[in-house]
N, C-alpha and C positions, 0 to 999 in steps of 0.2 A: 504494500500500500504506500501511496505517496502522501506527504503532508499537504500537497495541493488538492483541494476538493475537486474530484473528477466524477461527473455523472456516469452512472452505470451504462448508459447508451452512448457515451462519448466515443468518437473514433480514435481519441488520443490518450489512452491510459498509460500507466508506467510501463506496460508491456510493449508499447509501440515506440514512442519517442522519435517521430519522423523529423527530418531536417528540411529547412527551407531558408529563403532569404527574405528579409522583411525590413520595413522602415516605419517610422511614426511621424506624425505631424511635428512633434517636438524635436525629433532628430531624424531628418529625412535621409541620412546616410544609409545605404544598403549594407546590411550585416547579417551574419548567420544566426539562426535561432533553432531551437527545438520546441516542438509543440507538446504541451502537457495540459490536458483538459482544455479549457478555453483561454489559456495563457501561453506566452512564449518566453522561454529562457534565452536571454541574450548571451551567446557564447563568447562574444568579443569582450565582455565584462569579466567572465570567469576563466579566460584563457590561461591565466597563470596557475590555475588549479590542476591543469592537465600535466601531471608530473610522472606519468608512467614511462616505461622504457621506450615505447613506440612514439610517444608524443612530446616528451620533455624538450626535445630539440626542435620541435615543429609547432610550437604554440602559435606562431605567426599565422598559421593557416586559418585560425578562427577570427582573424582581423580582415580577411579578404571579403570583397563584395559578392563573390560567387563561391559555390561549393567545390569548384574544380580542383583546387590545390589539396583540400582535405580528401576528396575522392581519389586523387592520385597517389596518396600514401599507401593504399592497399589494405587488405583485410586485417592485418595485425593492429593497425591504427584504428580501424573502424570498430573492431571488437573491444579494444581497450577503452575507446571513447564511450561506447554504449554501456559497458559495465560501470564505468566511473559515473556517468550521468544517472543511471538507475540507482546507484548508491547515494549520489548527491541529492536526488529528489525523493528518496525514501523517507518514510515517517520517522525512522529511527536515527537518521543522520542529522546532526545539529548544524553542520557547517553552513548550509544555506537556510535551513529552517529557522534558525535563531539569529541570523544576520540581517537586521533590518535594512542596512544599506544595500546589500546585494538583492534582497527581496524586492526592492523598488524597481529592479531591472527585469522583472517578469511582466510582459506586456500582453494586452489583448491582441488577438491575431489580426495583422494586416499583411496579407501574404503578397510576396513579389518573387518572381523567379527570373533570373537571367536566361535568355533564350536567343536562338538564332532566327533572324528573318521573321516569318509569319507564325512561328510557334508562340502562342500567347497563353497567359495564365487565366485560370478560371475567373469568370465574371467579365472578361473582355467581350464587347459586342462584336458580332461577325457581320460584315457587309455582304449582302447577296451579290455573288460574283456575276460578271459578264464574260462573254466569250463567244467563240464560234460553235454553232450546232447545226444539225441537219435534220429538222423535224420531218421533212418530206424527202424520201429517198429519190424522188424523180426530179427534184429541184436542187439548185446550188445551195451551199451552206449559207446561213445567215448569222449576223452578229446581234446578240440580244442578251437580256438578263436571264439567268438560269430560271427555269420553270420547275425543275425537279431537284430541289435542294435537299440533301440527305445528311444523315449522321453515320458514323461508324464507331461502334463500341469497341474500344481497344484498350490495352494497357501498354506501358513502355517502361524500359529500364535505362538507367544511367550507367555509363561505363566509368569504372574507377581507373586503375592504372591502365595505360594503353600498351601498345606493342610497337616495336621498331618496324619501320617500313621494310617490307620484304620478309618479315618473320611472322608466320601465322601463330595464332593462339590455339594450342591443342585443347581438345574438349576436356581432357583430364585436369586442366588448369583454368578452364573458363570461369568457374565459380569465383576465382580470386579477382576477376576483373568486373564483376557485377555488383554495383554498390546498392541500388535500391530501385523501387518501382513507383510509378504514378499512374493515375487514370488518364486516358487520352480519348478525345473525340476528334477523329480525323475527318473533318467535314468534306463532303463530296458533292460536286455538281454533276448529277448523273447524265443530263442531256448533253452537256459540254463534254463530259468524259466519254460518252458513247461515240462521238465524232472523233475525238482525239485518239482513241484507240486505233484508228486507221491512219497511218500504218504503224506508229511507234508506241503510243501509250499516253497516259494522262499527263497534263501539264497545267494549264490554267484551271482545270477542274479540281485540282488538289492543292495548288500552291497558295490559295487565297487565305487559308487559315487552318490551324491545328491547335486545339485547346488541351492543356494539361492541368491536372490538379496541382495546387501550390506546395504540397508537403511530400517529400520523398521518404517513403517508408522503407527502412533498411531490410535487407535480406535476413539479417539476424532476427528481426521482429517477426518475419514471415515463416521462418523455418519450423516453428511448432505446427504449422498447417500444411507442411509438405505432403505430397501424395506420390504414389508410384507413377512413373512415366507411362504414357499411353502405349499400348502395343502397336508397333509400326509394321505394316505389311504393304509393300515389300520391305525387307530389312534394309536400313540405310547403309551406305558405304562405311567402311571402318572408321574414317575420320569423324563421322557423326554418331558413332555408337557409344552409348553411355548407360551404364547400369544403375548409377546413383539416382535416387528419386529427386526430381527437380521441377515438378509442377505443383500447383498450389490451389487449395480450396478457398477461393476468393469469390464471394457472392457479389454479383454485379447487377445494377439496375439502371434503366433509362426512363426518364419521365419527361413529359411535355407540359408546359404551362403556357397556354395560349392567352392572347389578350382577352380580358373579360372573365377568365377563369380564376376562381378564388384559391384553388389548390392545384398543384401539378397532378397529372395522371400518369401512372407507371405503364409503359407500353412494352417493356422488355425486362425479363428476369433471366439472367444467364450466370455463367460461372467460368472463371479463368481455367478451370480444370478441363474444359472442352478443347483446349488448344492441342493440336496434333504435334507440333514441334516445341521443344523446350527452349528456354532462353539460352542455355549453354550450347545447344545445337545451333541456334541462330548466330551466336557470337563466333563459334568455331567456323561456321560456313562463311560468315561475313569476312573473316580474316584469312581464309585458307589460301587465297591468291596473293597474300602479302599485303593486303590493304591495311594501312596503319590507323588504329583507333587512338583517341586522345581522351583524357579525363573530361567528363562532362558531355561526351557524345551521347545522343539519345536514340535508342533503337526501339521501334514499335512492333507490336505483336501481329498486326493485321486484325481484321474483323473477328470478334469473338462471338460465334453463333453455336448454340447447342442443338440437340436433336429435336427438341419440341418447338412448335411454332412460336410460343411465347418467349423463347430464348434466342430468337433471331436478332442479330446485332446491328441491323440497318433497316431503314424504312423501305428500302427497295425489296428486302426479303419479307418484312412484316406485311407490306401491302401487295405482295406477290407481283412485283413490277408494276404497281399502280392499278391492278385489276380489282382490288377490294379495299374498302375503307377500314381505317384504324380508328375505333371508337375512343373518344376522350371524355365522354359524359356530357351532360347538359346539352345534348343535341349536336355537339361538335365532333367532327371527324377529320382525319387527315389521310392523304396518300403520301404527300411530301410536305416539307416545311413551308409555313406561311410567314410573311413579315410580322414581327412582333412576337413570334414563338420563342420561348426560352427552353433550351434543352438542358437537363440536369442529369449528369452521370454520378452515381455513388457506388461505393463498394467497400466491403469489409470482410474480415475473417472472424468467425464467432468462436470465442474461447469459453471457458467455464466461468461465467460471471463477468466477462469483459469481452470487448471486441477490439480488434486491431483494424482501424479504418483509414481511409484516404481523404476524407473530407469530400467537398463537392468539386465537380468539373463541369462548369456551366457556361453558357453563352447565349445571348439573345440576338435574333436575326434583325438586322437593319435593312431598309429597302436598298435596292441597287442605286447607284448614282444615276441621276436622270440624264446626265450628259457625260458619259465616260470618255 
């Protein structure tokens, strides 16, 4: 138990302790924090307390505006930091509990995450994209706003230590390079995507926005919920074979809150365990040709769809390619997203009396620019 009051349904109990980057109005500087209940522990303020063998000479990483330097230290540092933070925040440890000065540096959560290009943090509005599409196969393509805007329920992981250019990461060591996970909504413009698939693949249909949840849940926090890997048939090639369990029981939900709706409606209930490939296989394959990865690189799972219709991870699947309505209640239905719709992804692992969750991954759809 922690001396911080944590609601039993909180995503962020002592068993979780996800990492993020945050700021406050009083101090807008971006800095590292750990979520505990509805508060944030500012790691830049307690950096001097990390005196273990893996972190004593690297306390400066907690002064950085991103997690990259910390992630690059590797599993020994991650494990040491997690054990120390769990002790520091426990009810029996007085170092922080009884220190009023340090306690003032626990903040209400205002999440921010450093990201590349159009990967945005939860709560960032998404502008309806424009692009080329071909609604009539007998006519030339047209340039217009997307009419079939969709979501993709995904998860993603951050790379810790990278690899040298030209040197693959073997699957036996892949776990050492995986720091933690976030929820991801990889927004898709299906009508633009359909045309862009000919001849090469998606471009404008995917690059306009990808939303991730703001807290990075460490693999250490997720290991109590590990499951055996799926049986793969045909058997993968040797460089992808791995007997160690590395898939996870993470319950996932997608909800829509349209304009005029008082509450969001859940349209999808899925689970990360439905993934065919593991993250270790993904990392090993990504690097097998010598591609070099760096701390902070983000790798996504792809759409997470289960075997039942309610577990389909996109509106394309849920509406059966637009041939049936998805009921939202109060007379509202959807086939694809409308302007003003807010999409909310949530996920958690259920423990005995606690949950290890990811918070929200949400975004609201803004109209397309009238004169792109």
